[in-house]
DRENKE-491901 format. One record per residue (C-alpha): x, y, z; residue in one letter. Coordinates in steps of 0.2 Angstrom, whole numbers, plus 5000, padded with zeros to 4 digits. Example, Ala and Ser with C-alpha at 12.3 -4.5 7.8 and 13.67 -1.06 7.14 Angstrom:
BEGIN
DRENSE  5062  4978  5039  A
DRENSE  5068  4995  5036  S
// end
This chain:
BEGIN
DRENSE  4796  4650  4437  X
DRENSE  4791  4667  4442  X
DRENSE  4807  4674  4435  X
DRENSE  4805  4665  4419  X
DRENSE  4787  4672  4416  X
DRENSE  4794  4690  4420  X
DRENSE  4807  4688  4407  X
DRENSE  4795  4682  4394  X
DRENSE  4783  4697  4398  X
DRENSE  4798  4709  4397  X
DRENSE  4803  4701  4380  X
DRENSE  4785  4703  4373  X
DRENSE  4784  4721  4379  X
DRENSE  4800  4725  4371  X
DRENSE  4796  4717  4355  X
DRENSE  4779  4726  4355  X
DRENSE  4788  4743  4357  X
DRENSE  4801  4738  4344  X
DRENSE  4787  4735  4331  X
DRENSE  4779  4752  4335  X
DRENSE  4796  4760  4334  X
DRENSE  4799  4752  4317  X
DRENSE  4783  4759  4311  X
DRENSE  4788  4776  4316  X
DRENSE  4804  4775  4307  X
DRENSE  4795  4775  4291  X
DRENSE  4798  4793  4287  X
DRENSE  4788  4804  4275  X
DRENSE  4798  4811  4261  X
DRENSE  4800  4829  4266  X
DRENSE  4803  4836  4249  X
DRENSE  4788  4827  4241  X
DRENSE  4777  4831  4255  X
DRENSE  4782  4850  4256  X
DRENSE  4780  4851  4237  X
DRENSE  4762  4843  4238  X
DRENSE  4757  4855  4252  X
DRENSE  4764  4870  4242  X
DRENSE  4754  4865  4227  X
DRENSE  4738  4863  4238  X
DRENSE  4740  4881  4244  X
DRENSE  4746  4878  4261  X
DRENSE  4759  4889  4269  X
DRENSE  4776  4881  4272  X
DRENSE  4783  4879  4289  X
DRENSE  4796  4892  4294  X
DRENSE  4813  4888  4287  X
DRENSE  4806  4876  4273  X
DRENSE  4810  4880  4255  X
DRENSE  4792  4883  4251  X
DRENSE  4791  4897  4264  X
DRENSE  4804  4906  4255  X
DRENSE  4796  4906  4238  X
DRENSE  4784  4920  4238  X
DRENSE  4777  4933  4226  X
DRENSE  4760  4942  4223  X
DRENSE  4755  4929  4211  X
DRENSE  4759  4914  4222  X
DRENSE  4749  4923  4236  X
DRENSE  4734  4925  4224  X
DRENSE  4735  4907  4219  X
DRENSE  4734  4901  4237  X
DRENSE  4719  4912  4239  X
DRENSE  4711  4905  4223  X
DRENSE  4714  4886  4228  X
DRENSE  4708  4888  4246  X
DRENSE  4692  4896  4240  X
DRENSE  4690  4883  4226  X
DRENSE  4693  4869  4237  X
DRENSE  4681  4875  4251  X
DRENSE  4668  4876  4238  X
DRENSE  4671  4859  4230  X
DRENSE  4672  4851  4247  X
DRENSE  4655  4858  4253  X
DRENSE  4647  4855  4236  X
DRENSE  4654  4837  4233  X
DRENSE  4665  4829  4245  X
DRENSE  4655  4833  4261  X
DRENSE  4638  4827  4253  X
DRENSE  4647  4811  4246  X
DRENSE  4653  4807  4263  X
DRENSE  4636  4809  4271  X
DRENSE  4628  4799  4257  X
DRENSE  4642  4785  4258  X
DRENSE  4639  4782  4276  X
DRENSE  4621  4780  4274  X
DRENSE  4621  4769  4258  X
DRENSE  4637  4760  4255  X
DRENSE  4636  4745  4267  X
DRENSE  4650  4734  4260  X
DRENSE  4668  4737  4265  X
DRENSE  4682  4739  4252  X
DRENSE  4698  4736  4262  X
DRENSE  4708  4729  4247  X
DRENSE  4709  4736  4230  X
DRENSE  4699  4750  4222  X
DRENSE  4700  4748  4203  X
DRENSE  4696  4764  4193  X
DRENSE  4699  4763  4174  X
DRENSE  4696  4779  4164  X
DRENSE  4699  4789  4179  X
DRENSE  4712  4801  4174  X
DRENSE  4720  4808  4191  X
DRENSE  4704  4807  4200  X
DRENSE  4710  4800  4217  X
DRENSE  4698  4813  4225  X
DRENSE  4681  4804  4222  X
DRENSE  4690  4786  4223  X
DRENSE  4696  4790  4241  X
DRENSE  4680  4799  4246  X
DRENSE  4668  4785  4241  X
DRENSE  4680  4771  4247  X
DRENSE  4692  4778  4261  X
DRENSE  4695  4761  4268  X
DRENSE  4704  4754  4253  X
DRENSE  4722  4750  4255  X
DRENSE  4726  4752  4236  X
DRENSE  4719  4762  4222  X
DRENSE  4723  4758  4204  X
DRENSE  4719  4772  4192  X
DRENSE  4720  4773  4173  X
DRENSE  4720  4786  4160  X
DRENSE  4728  4793  4144  X
DRENSE  4737  4807  4152  X
DRENSE  4756  4805  4152  X
DRENSE  4766  4803  4168  X
DRENSE  4777  4818  4166  X
DRENSE  4791  4823  4178  X
DRENSE  4790  4822  4197  X
DRENSE  4788  4839  4204  X
DRENSE  4800  4847  4217  X
DRENSE  4803  4864  4224  X
DRENSE  4822  4862  4225  X
DRENSE  4832  4874  4215  X
DRENSE  4816  4882  4207  X
DRENSE  4816  4901  4203  X
DRENSE  4800  4911  4207  X
DRENSE  4796  4914  4189  X
DRENSE  4797  4895  4185  X
DRENSE  4786  4891  4201  X
DRENSE  4773  4904  4195  X
DRENSE  4773  4897  4177  X
DRENSE  4770  4879  4185  X
DRENSE  4756  4885  4196  X
DRENSE  4747  4893  4181  X
DRENSE  4747  4877  4172  X
DRENSE  4741  4868  4187  X
DRENSE  4727  4880  4190  X
DRENSE  4721  4877  4172  X
DRENSE  4721  4858  4175  X
DRENSE  4711  4859  4190  X
DRENSE  4697  4870  4183  X
DRENSE  4685  4857  4178  X
DRENSE  4685  4845  4193  X
DRENSE  4686  4859  4206  X
DRENSE  4673  4869  4196  X
DRENSE  4656  4864  4191  X
DRENSE  4659  4847  4183  X
DRENSE  4668  4836  4196  X
DRENSE  4677  4826  4182  X
DRENSE  4691  4829  4171  X
DRENSE  4687  4833  4152  X
DRENSE  4698  4821  4142  X
DRENSE  4699  4832  4127  X
DRENSE  4706  4846  4137  X
DRENSE  4718  4836  4148  X
DRENSE  4731  4832  4133  X
DRENSE  4737  4850  4134  X
DRENSE  4733  4854  4152  X
DRENSE  4742  4839  4160  X
DRENSE  4760  4836  4158  X
DRENSE  4767  4853  4151  X
DRENSE  4775  4857  4168  X
DRENSE  4781  4846  4182  X
DRENSE  4768  4854  4193  X
DRENSE  4753  4850  4182  X
DRENSE  4759  4833  4177  X
DRENSE  4750  4817  4184  X
DRENSE  4762  4816  4199  X
DRENSE  4759  4835  4204  X
DRENSE  4740  4834  4202  X
DRENSE  4739  4818  4212  X
DRENSE  4751  4825  4226  X
DRENSE  4741  4840  4227  X
DRENSE  4725  4830  4229  X
DRENSE  4733  4819  4243  X
DRENSE  4739  4835  4252  X
DRENSE  4722  4842  4252  X
DRENSE  4714  4827  4259  X
DRENSE  4727  4827  4273  X
DRENSE  4740  4815  4268  X
DRENSE  4759  4815  4267  X
DRENSE  4770  4807  4254  X
DRENSE  4781  4792  4259  X
DRENSE  4788  4789  4241  X
DRENSE  4784  4792  4223  X
DRENSE  4792  4781  4209  X
DRENSE  4790  4780  4191  X
DRENSE  4786  4762  4187  X
DRENSE  4784  4749  4173  X
DRENSE  4779  4731  4174  X
DRENSE  4789  4715  4169  X
DRENSE  4781  4700  4160  X
DRENSE  4777  4692  4177  X
DRENSE  4767  4708  4181  X
DRENSE  4779  4713  4194  X
DRENSE  4781  4732  4198  X
DRENSE  4798  4738  4193  X
DRENSE  4804  4756  4197  X
DRENSE  4815  4766  4186  X
DRENSE  4828  4766  4200  X
DRENSE  4829  4748  4199  X
DRENSE  4830  4749  4180  X
DRENSE  4845  4760  4181  X
DRENSE  4854  4745  4191  X
DRENSE  4853  4734  4176  X
DRENSE  4870  4737  4170  X
DRENSE  4877  4739  4188  X
DRENSE  4890  4727  4194  X
DRENSE  4882  4727  4212  X
DRENSE  4865  4720  4205  X
DRENSE  4858  4705  4215  X
DRENSE  4854  4689  4205  X
DRENSE  4836  4691  4210  X
DRENSE  4834  4709  4203  X
DRENSE  4844  4704  4187  X
DRENSE  4831  4691  4183  X
DRENSE  4817  4702  4187  X
DRENSE  4824  4716  4176  X
DRENSE  4827  4705  4162  X
DRENSE  4809  4701  4161  X
DRENSE  4805  4720  4157  X
DRENSE  4799  4723  4139  X
DRENSE  4809  4734  4128  X
DRENSE  4807  4752  4130  X
DRENSE  4795  4756  4116  X
DRENSE  4783  4742  4123  X
DRENSE  4784  4746  4142  X
DRENSE  4769  4750  4153  X
DRENSE  4771  4767  4160  X
DRENSE  4765  4772  4177  X
DRENSE  4768  4780  4194  X
DRENSE  4767  4772  4212  X
DRENSE  4764  4783  4227  X
DRENSE  4764  4777  4245  X
DRENSE  4756  4789  4257  X
DRENSE  4748  4790  4274  X
DRENSE  4739  4802  4285  X
DRENSE  4748  4819  4288  X
DRENSE  4760  4818  4303  X
DRENSE  4753  4802  4309  X
DRENSE  4768  4790  4308  X
DRENSE  4759  4775  4314  X
DRENSE  4744  4776  4302  X
DRENSE  4741  4763  4289  X
DRENSE  4751  4765  4273  X
DRENSE  4741  4767  4257  X
DRENSE  4747  4764  4239  X
DRENSE  4741  4773  4223  X
DRENSE  4745  4767  4206  X
DRENSE  4742  4777  4190  X
DRENSE  4745  4769  4173  X
DRENSE  4745  4779  4157  X
DRENSE  4739  4772  4141  X
DRENSE  4726  4766  4129  X
DRENSE  4716  4751  4135  X
DRENSE  4706  4748  4119  X
DRENSE  4707  4730  4115  X
DRENSE  4721  4731  4102  X
DRENSE  4732  4742  4113  X
DRENSE  4728  4732  4128  X
DRENSE  4734  4717  4119  X
DRENSE  4751  4725  4116  X
DRENSE  4754  4726  4135  X
DRENSE  4749  4710  4142  X
DRENSE  4758  4714  4158  X
DRENSE  4745  4727  4162  X
DRENSE  4730  4715  4161  X
DRENSE  4740  4703  4171  X
DRENSE  4744  4716  4184  X
DRENSE  4725  4720  4186  X
DRENSE  4721  4701  4187  X
DRENSE  4734  4698  4200  X
DRENSE  4724  4709  4212  X
DRENSE  4711  4695  4214  X
DRENSE  4694  4702  4217  X
DRENSE  4691  4721  4219  X
DRENSE  4678  4735  4220  X
DRENSE  4677  4744  4203  X
DRENSE  4672  4762  4200  X
DRENSE  4667  4771  4185  X
DRENSE  4663  4790  4182  X
DRENSE  4663  4800  4166  X
DRENSE  4669  4785  4156  X
DRENSE  4664  4791  4139  X
DRENSE  4652  4776  4137  X
DRENSE  4668  4767  4131  X
DRENSE  4663  4750  4139  X
DRENSE  4648  4750  4127  X
DRENSE  4659  4747  4113  X
DRENSE  4667  4731  4106  X
DRENSE  4684  4739  4106  X
DRENSE  4684  4740  4125  X
DRENSE  4676  4723  4129  X
DRENSE  4692  4716  4136  X
DRENSE  4693  4729  4150  X
DRENSE  4674  4727  4152  X
DRENSE  4677  4708  4154  X
DRENSE  4690  4711  4168  X
DRENSE  4678  4723  4177  X
DRENSE  4664  4710  4176  X
DRENSE  4675  4695  4180  X
DRENSE  4683  4702  4196  X
DRENSE  4672  4715  4203  X
DRENSE  4663  4710  4219  X
DRENSE  4656  4728  4220  X
DRENSE  4653  4742  4207  X
DRENSE  4649  4760  4209  X
DRENSE  4646  4769  4192  X
DRENSE  4637  4782  4183  X
DRENSE  4627  4779  4167  X
DRENSE  4642  4780  4156  X
DRENSE  4650  4765  4164  X
DRENSE  4644  4747  4160  X
DRENSE  4628  4745  4150  X
DRENSE  4614  4741  4162  X
DRENSE  4609  4725  4154  X
DRENSE  4625  4717  4161  X
DRENSE  4617  4719  4178  X
DRENSE  4599  4716  4174  X
DRENSE  4602  4699  4166  X
DRENSE  4614  4693  4179  X
DRENSE  4606  4686  4194  X
DRENSE  4622  4687  4204  X
DRENSE  4620  4706  4206  X
DRENSE  4611  4715  4219  X
DRENSE  4608  4732  4212  X
DRENSE  4603  4749  4219  X
DRENSE  4600  4765  4209  X
DRENSE  4600  4783  4214  X
DRENSE  4596  4799  4206  X
DRENSE  4588  4802  4188  X
DRENSE  4592  4795  4171  X
DRENSE  4593  4809  4159  X
DRENSE  4596  4806  4140  X
DRENSE  4615  4806  4137  X
DRENSE  4624  4822  4131  X
DRENSE  4624  4824  4112  X
DRENSE  4641  4817  4110  X
DRENSE  4635  4800  4116  X
DRENSE  4617  4799  4108  X
DRENSE  4620  4781  4104  X
DRENSE  4620  4776  4123  X
DRENSE  4601  4780  4127  X
DRENSE  4598  4764  4137  X
DRENSE  4579  4763  4137  X
DRENSE  4580  4748  4149  X
DRENSE  4590  4758  4162  X
DRENSE  4578  4773  4160  X
DRENSE  4563  4762  4163  X
DRENSE  4572  4754  4178  X
DRENSE  4577  4771  4186  X
DRENSE  4560  4778  4185  X
DRENSE  4553  4763  4194  X
DRENSE  4567  4759  4207  X
DRENSE  4577  4775  4210  X
DRENSE  4580  4777  4229  X
DRENSE  4581  4796  4228  X
DRENSE  4591  4810  4221  X
DRENSE  4609  4813  4224  X
DRENSE  4615  4828  4233  X
DRENSE  4632  4829  4224  X
DRENSE  4638  4829  4206  X
DRENSE  4642  4813  4197  X
DRENSE  4645  4808  4179  X
DRENSE  4641  4820  4165  X
DRENSE  4624  4827  4172  X
DRENSE  4634  4836  4185  X
DRENSE  4621  4847  4192  X
DRENSE  4616  4841  4210  X
DRENSE  4599  4832  4209  X
DRENSE  4601  4828  4191  X
DRENSE  4615  4814  4192  X
DRENSE  4613  4796  4192  X
DRENSE  4623  4782  4201  X
DRENSE  4622  4763  4201  X
DRENSE  4628  4753  4216  X
DRENSE  4630  4734  4212  X
DRENSE  4635  4721  4225  X
DRENSE  4638  4703  4221  X
DRENSE  4628  4689  4230  X
DRENSE  4637  4676  4241  X
DRENSE  4636  4663  4227  X
DRENSE  4647  4674  4216  X
DRENSE  4665  4668  4213  X
DRENSE  4679  4677  4203  X
DRENSE  4682  4671  4186  X
DRENSE  4695  4673  4172  X
DRENSE  4690  4685  4158  X
DRENSE  4690  4681  4140  X
DRENSE  4699  4693  4128  X
DRENSE  4697  4694  4110  X
DRENSE  4711  4707  4108  X
DRENSE  4702  4715  4093  X
DRENSE  4693  4732  4092  X
DRENSE  4681  4726  4079  X
DRENSE  4676  4709  4087  X
DRENSE  4665  4708  4102  X
DRENSE  4649  4715  4109  X
DRENSE  4642  4733  4107  X
DRENSE  4628  4741  4115  X
DRENSE  4619  4755  4106  X
DRENSE  4602  4763  4102  X
DRENSE  4594  4764  4085  X
DRENSE  4587  4780  4079  X
DRENSE  4570  4775  4085  X
DRENSE  4577  4773  4103  X
DRENSE  4577  4754  4103  X
DRENSE  4591  4745  4113  X
DRENSE  4602  4734  4102  X
DRENSE  4616  4722  4109  X
DRENSE  4627  4715  4096  X
DRENSE  4638  4722  4082  X
DRENSE  4634  4740  4079  X
DRENSE  4629  4744  4061  X
// end
């Protein structure tokens, strides 16, 4: 009997060690991680390709990005962490959903570091995957100059990307494509890259990598993969995105995290042309949503389908005043809402989103100024943030889509500053 117990204990110990060893065998992608750290301004380890790529400009770039990052971290990330620990009481261990984000993984992962999956969405194209392999110094310098231009707004005074500038600052070089910007941010927040794949979605909302698509005409393709790939829409109608799997730098047994970025227009009519995308969002079940510098798009009838997804599936929401109109919270008793900072009249581009109901509520209920920049009023002490948490009675539901830009609810202000909810005239 004692011998049998001893054998069982040895077996359990061996299996435990085997599981840990299996976790350790998930190797980081050396090329992607090295490239990410190079873009982030870190010196390469001796013998690596990045340590051999040097020039006066590259040295200046590293000095610039280290200085810019230190300033950004002390001005935004550190204050956000301190504020988060005192004010965000719910946990987000599943999905963080961040439409209208662009490549802003920085704020998403700082506010919600426990999330296992981040879904970002923006208009910026995917571009090519950056690599240092075979790159000449002049090509590297050109790419870093593009990247420096792309990072100016978020690492400068604004803490958000300016959409109208991103069209020509993102995607002209592999270093400042979406993949390069995201990799750089992940490296700066002490992560290493396990994998990065360009992806699309099939009609079952399954993720399909470009490497899998290349196997479609292969004789070695498995029957299961063949069925999966046959459900991918034709090229012109495909969803385009990237998937990055990553973890803490040089921490082989730390939890893996997944970052999705999807490129495209999510106004109702465009959204309707890619039903795979909305199906993918809904397949996540419930999630925490985040909104920042969202151009007040969810005020408009042309974006009420994505607004419906956020309202139907969000257990928690963190947003600035440019996210969901306030009346969606104040008139729904399943929301517990806390407000921080000040309400300041929207910048002149968005004059129609004055929200007198929110202005009144903030004046009465604000829990104090924010020590960091958030949304369009980027000066510390001038920003606004709403934190919404669902009551225990709330249950997820299925959103209703009208699939038409000119149909649905619009929230706007009259010239007299009166709130109107309906069809804008």
